[in-house]
Each structure stands twice: as C-alpha cells, then as structure tokens.
C-alpha positions as CSV (number, residue, x, y, z in Angstrom):
1,M,-9.4,157.3,158.7
2,E,-12.9,156.1,157.7
3,S,-13.1,152.8,155.7
4,S,-14.7,154.7,152.8
5,D,-11.5,156.7,152.5
6,L,-9.4,153.7,152.1
7,K,-10.8,152.8,148.7
8,L,-8.2,155.1,147.2
9,L,-5.4,152.9,148.6
10,P,-4.6,149.9,146.3
11,L,-3.1,146.5,147.0
12,N,-2.3,146.6,150.7
13,S,-5.0,146.5,153.4
14,D,-2.7,147.3,156.3
15,I,-3.7,150.9,156.4
16,A,-7.4,150.0,156.4
17,E,-6.8,147.8,159.4
18,S,-5.4,150.7,161.4
19,Q,-8.7,152.7,161.0
20,N,-7.1,156.0,162.0
21,S,-5.7,159.3,160.7
22,I,-2.2,159.8,159.2
23,C,-0.2,161.8,161.6
24,I,2.3,164.5,160.5
25,F,4.9,166.0,163.0
26,G,5.8,169.4,161.7
27,T,3.7,172.3,160.5
28,G,6.2,173.8,158.0
29,D,5.9,174.2,154.3
30,F,6.4,170.5,153.5
31,G,4.2,169.2,156.3
32,R,1.3,171.5,155.1
33,A,1.8,170.6,151.4
34,L,1.9,166.9,152.2
35,A,-1.3,167.2,154.3
36,H,-3.0,169.1,151.5
37,K,-2.2,166.4,149.0
38,M,-3.4,163.7,151.3
39,L,-6.7,165.5,152.0
40,Q,-7.2,165.9,148.2
41,S,-6.8,162.1,148.0
42,G,-9.5,161.4,150.6
43,L,-7.1,160.6,153.5
44,S,-7.6,161.9,157.0
45,V,-4.7,163.9,158.5
46,I,-3.9,164.9,162.1
47,F,-1.0,167.3,162.9
48,G,1.2,166.9,165.9
49,S,2.7,170.2,167.0
50,R,4.5,171.7,170.0
51,N,2.0,174.6,169.8
52,P,-1.4,173.1,168.9
53,N,-3.1,176.5,169.1
54,V,-1.2,177.9,166.0
55,S,-3.2,176.4,163.1
56,N,-4.3,179.3,160.9
57,L,-1.8,178.3,158.1
58,L,-2.9,174.6,158.1
59,P,-5.2,173.2,155.5
60,T,-8.9,173.2,156.3
61,G,-10.2,169.9,157.7
62,V,-7.1,168.8,159.7
63,E,-6.9,168.2,163.4
64,V,-4.1,169.7,165.4
65,Q,-3.0,168.1,168.7
66,S,0.1,167.8,170.8
67,H,2.8,165.3,169.6
68,T,1.8,162.7,172.1
69,V,-2.0,162.9,171.5
70,A,-1.5,162.9,167.7
71,A,0.8,159.9,167.9
72,Q,-1.7,158.0,170.0
73,K,-4.4,158.4,167.3
74,S,-2.2,157.2,164.4
75,S,-0.2,154.2,163.4
76,I,1.7,156.0,160.6
77,I,3.6,159.2,161.6
78,F,5.4,161.4,159.0
79,L,8.3,163.3,160.6
80,A,8.6,166.6,158.7
81,V,11.2,168.2,161.0
82,Q,14.9,168.6,160.7
83,R,17.3,166.1,162.4
84,D,18.4,168.7,164.9
85,H,14.8,168.6,166.4
86,Y,14.5,164.9,166.8
87,S,15.3,165.1,170.5
88,F,11.6,165.4,171.5
89,L,11.1,161.9,170.2
90,T,13.1,160.4,173.1
91,E,10.4,161.5,175.5
92,M,7.8,159.6,173.5
93,T,9.4,156.1,173.4
94,E,6.4,154.3,174.7
95,V,3.9,156.1,172.5
96,L,6.0,155.5,169.4
97,E,6.3,151.7,170.1
98,G,5.3,149.8,167.0
99,K,4.4,152.9,165.1
100,V,5.5,153.4,161.5
101,L,7.8,156.5,161.6
102,V,8.4,158.0,158.1
103,D,11.4,160.2,157.9
104,V,11.2,162.8,155.1
105,S,14.2,165.0,156.1
106,N,17.2,166.1,154.1
107,N,20.5,167.6,155.0
108,L,22.3,170.8,154.0
109,K,25.2,169.0,152.3
110,I,26.2,165.5,151.1
111,N,27.4,163.1,153.8
112,Q,26.8,165.7,156.5
113,Y,26.6,163.0,159.2
114,P,28.2,159.6,159.7
115,E,24.9,157.8,159.4
116,S,21.7,158.7,157.5
117,N,19.0,160.6,159.3
118,A,16.7,157.6,159.0
119,E,19.3,155.3,160.6
120,Y,19.8,157.9,163.4
121,L,16.1,158.0,163.9
122,A,16.0,154.2,164.2
123,K,18.6,154.4,167.0
124,I,16.8,157.0,169.1
125,S,13.4,155.3,168.5
126,P,14.2,151.6,168.5
127,G,10.6,150.5,169.0
128,S,9.4,152.3,165.8
129,K,9.4,150.9,162.3
130,V,11.4,153.6,160.4
131,V,10.8,154.2,156.7
132,K,12.7,156.7,154.6
133,A,10.5,158.4,152.0
134,F,9.3,161.6,150.3
135,N,12.6,163.4,150.8
136,T,13.1,163.6,147.0
137,V,9.8,165.4,146.6
138,S,9.5,169.1,147.2
139,A,6.7,171.1,148.8
140,W,6.3,172.9,145.5
141,S,5.8,169.6,143.6
142,L,3.2,168.5,146.0
143,Q,1.3,171.7,145.6
144,S,1.7,171.9,141.8
145,G,0.5,168.4,141.2
146,S,2.3,165.3,139.9
147,L,2.1,166.4,136.3
148,D,4.3,169.4,136.9
149,A,7.1,167.7,138.8
150,N,8.9,164.5,139.5
151,R,6.5,161.6,140.3
152,Q,9.1,159.3,141.8
153,V,9.3,158.7,145.6
154,F,12.2,156.6,146.8
155,V,11.2,154.3,149.8
156,C,13.4,152.1,152.0
157,S,13.0,150.4,155.3
158,N,14.1,147.3,157.2
159,D,10.4,146.4,157.8
160,N,8.7,145.3,154.6
161,K,5.2,145.6,156.0
162,A,5.8,149.2,157.0
163,K,7.4,150.0,153.7
164,Q,4.4,148.6,151.8
165,M,2.0,150.8,153.9
166,V,4.0,153.9,153.0
167,M,4.1,152.9,149.3
168,D,0.3,152.5,149.3
169,I,0.1,156.1,150.6
170,V,2.4,157.2,147.8
171,R,0.2,155.6,145.2
172,A,-2.9,157.0,146.8
173,I,-1.7,160.6,146.4
174,G,-0.9,160.0,142.7
175,L,2.9,159.5,142.9
176,T,5.1,156.5,142.0
177,P,6.9,154.6,144.7
178,Q,10.4,153.2,144.0
179,D,11.4,150.4,146.4
180,Q,15.1,151.0,147.3
181,G,15.4,148.1,149.7
182,S,16.6,148.3,153.3
183,L,17.4,151.3,155.4
184,V,21.0,151.0,154.3
185,A,20.0,152.8,151.1
186,A,18.7,155.8,153.1
187,K,22.0,157.7,152.9
188,D,22.1,157.5,149.1
189,I,18.5,158.6,149.0
190,E,19.3,161.6,151.3
191,N,22.3,162.5,149.1
192,Y,20.3,162.4,145.9
193,P,18.5,165.8,146.2
194,L,21.8,167.5,147.1
195,Q,23.6,166.4,143.9
196,L,24.0,169.1,141.3
197,F,23.7,167.5,137.9
198,P,25.9,164.5,138.8
199,M,25.7,163.0,135.2
200,W,26.5,166.3,133.6
201,K,29.9,167.0,135.2
202,L,32.0,164.9,132.8
203,P,30.1,166.1,129.6
204,I,30.4,169.7,130.7
205,C,34.1,169.4,131.5
206,I,34.7,167.7,128.1
207,C,32.6,170.4,126.3
208,A,34.4,173.2,128.2
209,G,37.8,171.8,127.4
210,L,37.1,171.4,123.7
211,T,35.4,174.8,123.5
212,V,38.4,176.6,125.0
213,F,40.9,174.6,122.9
214,V,39.1,175.3,119.6
215,F,38.4,178.9,120.5
216,L,42.1,179.6,121.2
217,Y,43.0,177.7,118.0
218,C,40.7,179.9,115.9
219,I,42.0,183.1,117.6
220,L,45.6,182.0,116.9
221,S,45.1,180.9,113.3
222,D,42.7,183.7,112.3
223,I,43.0,186.9,114.3
224,I,46.6,186.7,115.6
225,Y,48.0,185.4,112.4
226,T,46.3,188.1,110.3
227,A,47.5,190.8,112.7
228,V,51.1,189.6,112.6
229,T,51.4,188.8,108.9
230,D,49.1,191.4,107.3
231,G,48.9,194.0,110.0
232,K,45.1,194.0,109.9
233,D,42.8,194.2,113.0
234,I,40.0,191.7,112.6
235,S,39.3,191.3,116.3
236,F,35.6,192.0,115.7
237,R,35.3,188.4,114.5
238,V,35.5,187.3,118.1
239,A,31.8,188.2,118.5
240,I,30.2,186.2,115.6
241,S,32.7,184.6,113.2
242,I,34.9,182.8,115.8
243,P,31.9,181.4,117.8
244,N,30.3,180.2,114.6
245,K,33.4,178.2,113.9
246,V,33.7,176.9,117.5
247,F,30.1,175.7,117.9
248,P,29.9,173.4,114.9
249,I,33.4,172.0,115.4
250,V,32.7,171.2,119.1
251,S,29.2,169.9,118.3
252,L,30.4,167.4,115.7
253,M,33.2,166.3,118.0
254,L,30.8,165.7,120.9
255,L,28.4,163.8,118.6
256,A,31.2,161.5,117.6
257,L,32.1,161.1,121.3
258,V,28.6,159.8,121.9
259,Y,29.2,156.8,119.6
260,L,32.9,156.2,120.1
261,P,32.4,154.4,123.5
262,G,30.0,151.9,121.8
263,V,32.6,151.1,119.2
264,F,35.2,150.6,122.0
265,A,32.7,148.4,123.9
266,A,32.3,146.2,120.8
267,I,36.1,145.9,120.4
268,V,36.5,145.0,124.1
269,Q,33.8,142.3,123.8
270,L,35.4,140.9,120.6
271,Y,38.8,140.8,122.3
272,R,37.5,139.1,125.5
273,G,35.1,136.9,123.6
274,T,32.3,137.4,126.2
275,K,29.8,139.9,127.4
276,Y,30.0,138.7,131.0
277,S,33.1,140.7,131.8
278,R,32.9,144.3,133.1
279,F,34.1,147.1,130.9
280,P,37.0,149.3,132.2
281,N,35.7,151.9,134.7
282,W,36.5,154.8,132.4
283,L,34.5,153.2,129.6
284,D,31.5,152.5,132.0
285,I,31.5,156.2,133.0
286,W,31.8,157.3,129.4
287,M,28.9,155.2,128.3
288,L,26.7,156.3,131.1
289,C,27.0,160.0,130.1
290,R,26.4,159.6,126.4
291,K,22.9,161.1,126.6
292,Q,24.3,164.2,128.3
293,L,27.1,164.5,125.7
294,G,24.5,164.3,122.9
295,L,22.3,167.0,124.5
296,V,25.2,169.4,124.9
297,A,26.2,168.6,121.2
298,L,22.6,169.5,120.2
299,A,22.7,172.7,122.2
300,Y,25.9,173.7,120.3
301,A,24.2,172.8,117.0
302,F,21.3,175.1,117.8
303,L,23.8,177.9,118.5
304,H,25.5,177.3,115.2
305,A,22.1,177.4,113.4
306,I,21.2,180.7,115.1
307,Y,24.6,182.3,114.5
308,T,24.4,181.3,110.8
309,L,21.0,182.9,110.4
310,V,22.3,186.3,111.5
311,I,25.1,186.3,108.9
312,P,23.2,188.4,106.2
313,I,22.5,191.2,108.7
314,R,26.1,191.6,109.9
315,Y,27.7,195.0,109.0
316,Y,30.9,193.2,108.0
317,V,29.1,191.0,105.5
318,R,26.9,193.8,104.1
319,H,30.0,196.1,103.7
320,R,32.0,193.4,101.9
321,S,29.1,192.5,99.6
322,A,28.5,196.2,98.7
323,S,32.3,196.8,98.1
324,N,32.5,193.8,95.8
325,I,29.5,195.0,93.8
326,I,31.0,198.5,93.5
327,S,34.4,197.1,92.5
328,Q,32.7,195.0,89.7
329,I,30.9,198.0,88.4
330,K,34.0,200.2,88.4
331,N,36.0,197.4,86.6
332,N,33.0,196.5,84.3
333,S,33.5,192.9,85.3
334,S,31.5,190.1,86.8
335,S,32.1,186.7,88.4
336,P,31.1,183.9,86.1
337,F,28.6,181.4,87.4
338,S,30.3,178.2,88.6
339,N,28.2,175.0,88.5
340,I,30.7,173.3,90.8
341,I,30.5,176.0,93.5
342,A,26.7,176.0,93.2
343,W,26.6,172.2,93.8
344,R,29.0,172.5,96.6
345,T,27.2,175.2,98.5
346,D,23.8,173.6,98.0
347,S,25.1,170.2,99.0
348,Y,26.7,171.3,102.3
349,I,23.7,173.4,103.2
350,A,21.3,170.5,102.4
351,L,23.4,168.1,104.5
352,G,23.5,170.6,107.3
353,I,19.7,171.0,107.3
354,L,19.1,167.2,107.3
355,G,21.8,166.7,109.9
356,F,20.2,169.3,112.2
357,F,16.8,167.7,111.7
358,F,18.0,164.3,112.8
359,Y,20.0,166.0,115.6
360,V,16.7,167.4,116.9
361,L,14.9,164.1,116.5
362,L,17.6,162.4,118.6
363,G,17.2,165.0,121.3
364,I,13.4,164.7,121.3
365,T,13.5,160.9,121.7
366,S,15.9,161.2,124.6
367,L,13.2,162.9,126.6
368,P,11.7,160.6,129.2
369,S,8.1,161.5,128.2
370,V,8.9,160.4,124.6
371,S,11.3,157.4,125.3
372,N,8.8,155.9,127.8
373,V,6.2,155.4,125.0
374,M,8.8,153.6,122.8
375,N,9.7,150.0,123.0
376,W,13.4,149.0,123.2
377,R,13.7,148.2,119.5
378,E,12.2,151.6,118.5
379,F,14.4,153.5,120.9
380,R,17.5,151.6,119.8
381,F,16.7,152.2,116.1
382,V,16.4,155.9,116.6
383,Q,19.4,156.4,119.0
384,S,21.7,154.0,117.1
385,K,20.8,153.7,113.5
386,L,19.5,157.3,113.0
387,G,22.3,158.5,115.3
388,Y,24.9,157.2,112.9
389,V,22.9,158.7,110.0
390,T,23.1,162.0,111.8
391,L,26.9,161.6,112.3
392,V,27.3,160.8,108.6
393,L,25.3,163.8,107.5
394,C,27.1,166.2,109.8
395,T,30.5,164.9,108.8
396,G,29.5,165.2,105.1
397,H,28.4,168.8,105.9
398,A,31.8,169.6,107.3
399,L,33.7,167.8,104.5
400,I,31.9,169.6,101.7
401,F,32.2,173.0,103.5
402,G,35.9,172.6,103.7
403,W,36.2,171.0,100.3
404,D,39.9,170.8,99.3
405,K,41.3,173.4,101.7
406,F,43.2,170.8,103.7
407,I,45.3,169.8,100.7
408,H,46.5,173.4,99.9
409,L,49.5,174.3,102.0
410,D,48.8,178.0,101.5
411,R,45.7,177.5,103.7
412,F,47.9,176.4,106.6
413,R,48.8,179.2,108.9
414,W,51.9,178.7,111.0
415,C,51.7,175.0,110.0
416,L,48.2,174.8,111.5
417,P,45.5,173.2,109.3
418,P,42.2,175.0,108.8
419,A,40.0,174.9,111.9
420,Y,37.3,172.8,110.4
421,T,39.6,169.8,110.0
422,L,39.7,169.5,113.8
423,S,36.0,168.5,113.7
424,L,36.7,165.6,111.3
425,V,39.3,163.6,113.2
426,V,37.0,161.9,115.8
427,P,34.0,161.4,113.5
428,C,36.1,159.8,110.8
429,I,37.7,157.5,113.3
430,V,34.3,156.5,114.6
431,L,32.8,155.9,111.1
432,V,35.8,153.9,109.9
433,L,35.7,151.6,112.9
434,K,32.0,151.3,112.6
435,V,32.3,150.2,108.9
436,I,34.8,147.6,110.0
437,L,32.6,146.3,112.8
438,I,29.5,145.9,110.6
439,C,31.4,143.7,108.2
440,P,29.3,140.4,108.1
441,C,32.0,138.2,109.6
442,I,32.7,140.6,112.5
443,D,29.1,141.6,113.1
444,K,28.0,138.0,113.3
445,R,30.6,137.3,116.0
446,I,29.6,140.4,118.0
447,T,25.9,139.4,117.7
448,R,26.6,135.9,119.0
449,I,28.6,137.3,122.0
450,R,25.8,139.7,122.9
451,Q,23.4,136.8,122.8
452,G,25.4,135.0,125.4
453,W,28.0,133.0,123.4
454,E,31.5,132.8,124.9
455,S,34.7,131.9,123.2
456,S,36.6,128.8,124.3
457,K,39.3,130.8,126.0
458,M,36.6,132.1,128.5
459,K,35.7,128.6,129.6
460,K,38.8,127.8,131.6
461,P,38.4,126.1,135.0
462,F,38.5,128.1,138.2
463,I,41.8,128.1,140.1
464,N,41.9,128.7,143.8
465,G,38.4,130.0,143.9
466,S,38.9,132.5,141.1
467,S,38.7,132.3,137.3
468,A,41.7,131.6,135.2
469,L,41.2,135.0,133.6
C-alpha cells in the first residue's frame, strides 16, 4: 500500500506503518466483493490462492499469488474461507507469525461448534493476532454500497492494536465498526447472522394466538350461531366480514400491549421504591419487544383500513342496499333521518381516521432512519405521549362503533358478548391504570425514583455480603 492511499484511513497510523497490501485468502464471492470495495476506497489488495493462475473473475488491479507469498507481502490477512478449509494454515505457522488474521467466516447453524471459528483459528495459528469482523456483512451489501444495506461491522479481538487496524479499514471503506470487545464475543457475532427475526418471535406468537382466538370467537358467535338458530348460511362472511372484525380487534389489543408493560414497570418501581432493581425477566422480555408489537399492530390496522375500503363494492352489501330501497318503494315508506346516528357514525369514522394517522406516525418514527435524527426527548414524546393519544383515539373509535350493544342482552349470542368488546378489555385497563399513575402525588414519586431517589426501605445494610432485600 502506498502512503498516498493511506489518507483514506482515519485515526490509526498502524496500517500506514506496514506499507504493504491487504491480503485476502479466498477468491469466492465475498473475497471478490471485499477486494472490490477496498480498491474503490484506494487500498491495495493482494489475493492468496491455492491456484494463482485462475484470476479471470477477480477485480482488475489486484495481484494474485500463492498463500505463502501473499502472506509474506502483507501484515493484515482476511481469511474468506470456510472453517473446514483452515487446515492449510497449519503449514504457514512461521509466515503468519505476528500477522493480523481477520476471520470473516460464518457457520450453517447456530452453535454449530463448541468454540467460535475465530477462537478455533487462534488455536491453530497461535502466533497470529486473530480479529473477528465482516461476518455480518454480505457480499451483496458490499457490492450494492453502504446506502443499500447494513453499515454496521462487528469487530472483536484479544489484541486491541490489531482490532483498531481492522476498524480503520472498516471506516475507510465507508462502513461503521462496532467494538464488541474480546474474542469471547466472537461466538455471539457468528450466531447473529443466523438468527431469524429473534425479536419478532414473541410478538408473532402473541399476534397469532390472539388472531386465532378472535377468529374462532367470531365464527362461533356469527356464522355457527346463525346457522343453528336461524338456519341461514352466511359462511361467505369468512372472506371479508370476519377478517374485518378480527384485524381491528387484534390491532387494538396489540397496541394496548405495547403500553401495558410500561405501566407494570412503573408499578414495580413504586412498590420497590427504586429504579436500581431489575425487573422480572418476563417484563424485561416484554418491554424489549414493544416496537415489534407496535409494528404488527400497525400492519393489522392497515389491513382493517383496506378491508373497510372494499365494503361498498361487495356483492352482499350492494344486494342488501338494493333490496332495502326496493322494499321502501313497495311499502311507500322511508327511514327518517336520525341526528344521533349521524353524529355516531361520523364520530367513530373521524376517530378511526385520526387514530390511524397517529398509528402511521408512530410506525414512521420507529424506523432507524427517522429515530436517529430525533433526540431522546422528541422520540419519547412521539412514542409515549402521542402513543397514548393513539390508544385513546382507537379505543374511542371502538367504543362509539359498538355504542350500547354491550348492555342489550339480546345482542349476546350463547352468552357471548359482541366481538368488539374483546378489543376494549386491555386498552381500558391500560388507560385506567395510566390515569391513576399520572395523578400528581403518584407521578411525582415515580419521577423522583427515576431520577435516582430511593425509599428508606431500600437503604438497609448488607448482610453476609448481600443486600437485606
């Protein structure tokens, strides 16, 4: 590497001191993409290959040598081969002595081996300074550019100097290094790309459970009840009518579940009189997946809005409307205009529109590209204050839609209340508890606790090395 090329590398001058090319072992997709990105950034690259004559797929401007020759010309070597092919390194022990060896490999499944690939590499090449990096970045993302993919590169090593050299290269090619500490973290870093939506499992399970329950509830109280008592077949409602009940009900329940753990957390802090005590594990997990719960709730709200828009073009609705008009003409009668019904329908539609607007606003501000440009106070205002406004609007939408149906026993089918009442249970509990918590006397105590104040019962002496708690 020429000294002029090193102007792209910030902070650390260790790479500049080496005055040589960056070596890459492996001429596969990732090795080629990484070399191409380095060349674009002004770095010099040399490939180490078991077959140096095969170079027609490699980027223009790179040198191809045998593993030994390439390693001798470089102090930083990127190992872009699978763990199964590490054996050739045992024959290069002397050449790799003191070299920075960057492991970019991944496995086929989580915890495939007892130790991480990087730790295994450190064992078979004890004289090298092993760094784990770049395994969370795909060849596609390197080729597409940092704007089209994840910019974060997790880096860990037992050698801080070597780690800084690799982090300088990460910055030089336009990515963002994330220092993960020592090589002990390599196993978690290697497992990370293999995880399939780890934070989405609980929200999806909750959503699926609520969806199945509400769907079966609506089938029982609408279709089966009508078939048994009236002998009518209205099974066609499974396509539009039933889903358009399920989606808003589950959406409102999920939205309430986003804010319920925060209420529980405040109650726990009030009870314990401190913020320095860990929440129960179930509450920790619940609070960590609130964003995902909210996004699933937003998706269901979108579906409800779309299903509602198609109501006028449904055959069932058009047939019923035409039959009603013909019946009025035959009977020479008309339905009188009701100001109460007009207010009711306009009100619940208006609340639904406003609630959906704030729903979308919450979803937009949860995007990293948006939340990153907001300070903590702005983000908290939108996600907390406007979040509760959304919950109030959507709860009001459901209340006005149902009106007084829940107090008329003839609306109950087989002792089952109307389906919409299911959506009101959790939101009403959350809103009632929140109203209690924002009472001045209680809110003041919660604020003091969150500012670090502890009640006197928390200040007990330590007994036998542990707190009296």
